N, C-alpha and C positions, 0 to 999 in steps of 0.2 A: 854893695853889689850882692845880688841874690843869685845863688847857684841853682842850676836846674836840678830837677829830680834825677836826671840821668847821672849827673856828677855826684849827687847825694848817695845814690845807690852804689855807684862805683866805690866811693870812699867806705861806705858801710861794708861792702863785700870784702874789700881789701883788709879792713880791720878784722873782720870775722876770720878770714883765712890766716891772718897773722897771729891771732890768739889761739888758733888751732895748732900753731907752732910746728907745722909739718908732721904732726903725729899721725894724722889721717886726712884723707881728702874730704871735701865737703860737696854737697849737691846744691843745685840751685834751689830746689824745693826746701831743703833744710835751712839754708840761709834766709830765704824769703819768709819761712815760718818763724824763725827766731826774731826777725825784725818786723814781722807782721806787715809785709809789703807784697806787692804783686810779683808772682813768680814769672809771669809772662814778660813784664817790664824788665825784671832782673836778668832774664835770659838774653835780652837785647844788649844789656849792659855787659854781660859776660862775654858776648861775642866781640864787642869792641875791645874789652880788656885783653882778650886772647890775641886779637889782631895787633894790638899795641905792645904786646910782649910782657904784660903785667901778670897774666894768669895763664896757667897750663890747664888744659882740659883733656882728660883721658877717658875714652869710652870703654864700655864693657864692665865685666865683673871686676870689682876693686877699683873702678875708675872714679872720676870726680874732678873737683877743682882744687888747685893748689897754687901758691905763689910761684911765678916763673923765675923770680930772682929774690935774693934776700931782702928783707924789709928795710934794711938800712940803705939799699940802693934805689928805693922807690921814693922819688921826690914829689912832694905834694904840689908844689908850684907847677912842675912840669906836667903832672897829671891834669891839673885844672886847665892848663893851656891846651891840652889835647882833647878835653871833653866839653869845653865851653866855647860858645861863640863870643869872642871878646870884642866884638864891634858894638860898643855901648849905644851908639846912635848911628843913624844912616851916614853921618859925615865921617865916620871912621872907615868907611869903605870907599873904593874908587870906582867910578867917579862920584864925588859927593854931590848930592842933589840940592843941598841948601845953598842959596846964593851968598850967604854971609860967611861961609866956611873959611875963606882966606883971611878974614879978620876976626874970627870967633875966638874969644877968650875962654868960653865955656868948654869947647873941645879940648883946649890945652889943659884946663883944670881937671877935666875928667880923665884925660890921658895920664896926667901926673898921679891922680888918685888910683887909677887902675895899676900903674907901675908900682906904686907903694904897696898896694894890696898883694900883688904877685911877689914882690920882693920879700914880704913877710912870710908868705907861704913857701917860698924857696928855701927858707931856713929850716923847714920841717921835712922829715922823712917818715915813712910809715912806722918805723921802729919807735919814733917819738910819740906816736899816737897810741901806742900800746904799752907804755911803761907801767901802767896799772893793770897788767895782763891778768893777774889773779882776780881782781874785782870784775873785770870785763868777762872773764870766763864764768864767774859766778852768776852775773846778770844774764848772760846768754845761755846759761845751763849747758856749758861745754865741760865735759868731764875729762 
């Protein structure tokens, strides 16, 4: 399964905010620069993460972005479910347009594979992704 750029950027931003460890807020521009990604695209991702309760955004002097909850409460599988369209094929939606859907083994196999994929991700929280915090901080030039 290939994740969208939207989910990729969401995960990157959450990792960045987690390694900052609540010491100071981050800006969209700062995070985009560190990852060498589009600030405009990241801004759209931030909007979704704020709406979903993963990120806090504070305006004005001293404002910026920070995690809205502790990193050990941010489940990666749950995040993927909120950011991805999990309808792998048209037959995963209702009504299915394919005439063989009622007897299709492929749909069943893909459904099982997707469930297994998400079950593995359910075992991880943001805190698990930053256990090497010092190395990440060094690579991201976070002091």
